[in-house]
C-alpha positions in Angstrom: -0.1 -0.1 0.1 1.3 3.5 -1.1 2.3 5.7 2.2 2.9 9.8 2.3 5.5 11.4 -0.2 9.0 11.8 0.9 11.8 14.0 -0.5 11.6 13.2 -4.3 15.5 12.8 -4.9 15.3 9.7 -2.1 12.1 8.6 -3.6 13.9 8.4 -7.1 16.7 6.4 -5.8 14.5 4.3 -4.1 12.6 3.3 -7.1 15.9 3.1 -9.4 17.2 0.5 -6.7 13.6 -1.3 -6.6 13.6 -1.6 -10.7 17.6 -2.7 -10.9 16.8 -5.4 -8.0 13.4 -6.5 -9.8 14.6 -6.3 -13.4 17.7 -8.7 -12.2 16.1 -10.8 -9.7 12.6 -10.7 -10.0 11.5 -9.9 -13.8 8.1 -9.5 -14.5 6.6 -11.7 -17.8 3.5 -10.4 -19.8 0.8 -12.1 -17.7 1.9 -9.9 -14.6 2.6 -6.7 -16.7 -0.8 -7.3 -17.9 -2.5 -7.8 -14.9 -1.5 -4.8 -13.3 -2.5 -2.7 -16.7 -5.9 -4.4 -15.9 -5.9 -3.5 -12.4 -5.2 0.4 -13.6 -7.5 0.1 -16.3 -10.5 -0.7 -13.8 -9.5 2.3 -11.6 -8.0 0.2 -9.0 -5.7 1.9 -6.4 -2.0 1.0 -7.0 -1.4 -1.0 -3.6 -0.1 -3.9 -4.9 2.9 -5.5 -3.7 6.4 -4.7 -6.0 7.7 -7.4 -8.2 10.4 -7.7 -5.5 8.0 -8.1 -2.7 6.0 -10.6 -4.7 9.2 -12.7 -5.4 9.8 -12.5 -1.7 6.5 -13.9 -1.4 7.0 -16.7 -3.6 10.6 -17.4 -1.9 8.8 -17.4 1.5 6.3 -20.3 0.2 9.0 -22.2 -1.6 11.3 -21.9 1.4 8.8 -23.3 4.0 7.4 -25.9 1.4 4.3 -24.5 1.9 1.2 -25.8 0.0 -1.8 -24.3 1.4 -1.8 -20.4 1.5 -4.4 -17.9 2.8 -4.5 -14.1 1.6 -6.6 -11.7 3.1 -6.9 -8.7 0.4 -6.7 -10.0 -3.1 -6.9 -6.3 -4.7 -6.7 -7.4 -8.4 -4.8 -10.6 -7.7 -1.2 -9.7 -8.8 0.4 -11.0 -5.3 -2.0 -13.9 -5.7 -0.3 -15.0 -9.0 3.3 -14.5 -7.6 2.2 -16.9 -4.4 0.1 -19.5 -6.5 3.0 -19.9 -9.3 5.2 -20.9 -5.9 3.4 -23.6 -4.8 3.7 -27.5 -5.7 1.2 -29.3 -8.1 -0.8 -29.8 -5.5 -1.1 -26.5 -3.7 -3.8 -24.0 -3.2 -4.1 -20.4 -2.5 -7.4 -19.4 -0.5 -7.7 -15.5 -1.3 -10.4 -13.0 0.0 -11.6 -9.5 -1.7 -14.1 -7.5 0.2 -14.7 -5.3 -3.4 -16.7 -7.4 -6.0 -15.4 -5.3 -8.8 -11.8 -5.7 -7.7 -12.5 -9.5 -7.2 -13.7 -9.7 -10.4 -10.5 -7.9 -12.2 -8.8 -10.5 -9.9 -10.4 -13.6 -11.0 -9.8 -12.5 -14.7 -6.2 -12.0 -13.8 -5.7 -15.2 -12.2 -7.4 -17.1 -14.9 -5.4 -15.3 -17.6 -2.5 -16.7 -15.8 -3.6 -20.4 -15.9 -4.1 -20.4 -12.2 -8.0 -20.8 -12.0 -7.4 -24.3 -10.4 -4.9 -23.2 -8.0 -6.7 -20.2 -6.5 -10.1 -19.9 -4.8 -11.4 -16.4 -4.4 -13.7 -15.6 -1.7 -15.7 -12.6 -2.1 -17.0 -10.6 1.1 -15.7 -8.9 4.0 -12.9 -11.2 5.4 -14.5 -11.4 8.8 -17.5 -12.7 7.3 -15.7 -15.0 5.1 -13.1 -16.0 7.3 -15.6 -18.5 9.7 -16.8 -20.2 6.4 -13.5 -20.9 5.4 -12.7 -22.1 9.0 -15.7 -24.1 9.0 -14.8 -26.0 5.7 -10.9 -26.3 5.8 -9.6 -29.9 6.4 -6.0 -28.7 6.9 -4.4 -25.7 8.4 -2.6 -23.4 6.4 1.0 -23.4 6.1 1.4 -19.6 5.1 -1.2 -16.4 5.7 -0.5 -13.0 4.0 -2.5 -10.3 5.2 -2.5 -7.4 3.5 -6.5 -5.7 3.9 -7.7 -2.9 6.1 -5.4 -2.3 8.8 -7.8 -1.5 11.8 -8.9 -5.0 11.4 -5.4 -6.4 11.7 -5.9 -7.6 15.4 -9.0 -9.5 14.3 -7.3 -10.9 11.3 -4.4 -12.0 13.6 -6.8 -13.8 15.8 -8.4 -15.9 13.2 -4.9 -16.4 11.4 -4.0 -18.4 14.8 -7.2 -20.4 14.6 -6.4 -21.2 10.8 -2.6 -22.2 11.7 -0.4 -25.1 12.9 2.6 -24.9 14.7 5.4 -23.8 12.2 2.5 -21.6 10.1 4.4 -18.5 8.5 2.5 -15.2 8.9 3.2 -12.2 6.9 1.5 -8.7 7.5 2.2 -6.0 5.1 2.3 -2.3 5.4 3.4 -2.3 9.4 5.9 0.9 9.4 3.4 3.3 8.0 6.2 5.7 6.6 7.6 5.5 10.2 3.9 6.4 11.8 3.8 3.2 13.5 6.4 4.5 16.0 4.2 7.2 17.1 2.2 6.5 20.5 0.0 9.3 20.1 -1.2 8.6 16.7 -4.8 9.0 16.1 -4.6 7.2 12.5 -6.8 4.1 12.6 -4.5 2.3 10.7 -1.6 2.9 12.9 -3.8 2.2 15.7 -4.5 -1.1 14.0 -1.2 -2.0 13.6 0.4 -1.2 16.7 -2.2 -3.4 18.5 -1.5 -6.3 16.2 2.0 -5.9 16.8 1.8 -5.8 20.6 -0.6 -8.8 20.4 2.4 -10.6 18.5 4.6 -9.5 21.1 2.7 -10.3 23.9 1.7 -14.2 22.5 4.3 -16.7 23.8 3.6 -19.1 21.0 4.5 -16.7 18.6 8.2 -15.6 17.2 8.3 -12.6 15.1 10.2 -9.7 13.6 9.4 -6.7 11.6 11.5 -5.3 8.6 11.4 -1.7 7.4 11.8 -1.3 3.3 11.9 1.6 1.1 11.4 1.4 -2.6 9.2 2.3 -5.3 6.3 1.8 -2.8 8.1 4.3 -0.3 9.0 4.0 3.1 7.0 0.7 4.6 7.7 -2.7 5.9 6.6 -6.1 7.3 6.3 -8.2 9.9 7.2 -11.9 9.6 6.0 -14.2 12.3 6.4 -18.0 13.0 3.8 -20.0 15.2 5.9 -22.2 17.6 
């Protein structure tokens, strides 16, 4: 998700470095490029992960051997495609998108990528959909990616713990908020949601976690990496 603007010289350098890394280590093929173009054509916000971040998610899946992935916040399916491509043949991504129009674009992008059989797109508010997923699932998820409305991050963490197992990896995006996460006096609902989420993680003895700051084409932000003990 994009964050407040920073000095143009720094932002330009960040984007240059991102472009260098992405071109070298995470080049986008036509499917990914068209997906972003379709998202823009539909007037969707440019909140997709970057190519380097998409590759990072794919590597986490490969490194952990994950075959069941839950994504909370599909948007146009760009991150979904990166993750689904990293799955073994029998793997599956279950992804949730609240906005019907965004979900329709995501389904089209996923089908175009040839991943329709590897991805289940649930349309609806995540807190309404997650109980149904919990009811119907036969196995816990191996990796969970949280990238939706930040005020509900504490609720998403609670559901993630219900849907996980020892060893499950939980990744929460956009936790730095341009540095605002360190402000205890912030009244921003997004910041408050992230701070409560991180406090819950820190206080839970069954979780190991860290947080990483990032700069790049998406500005100054970062993610939290959590492992269920």
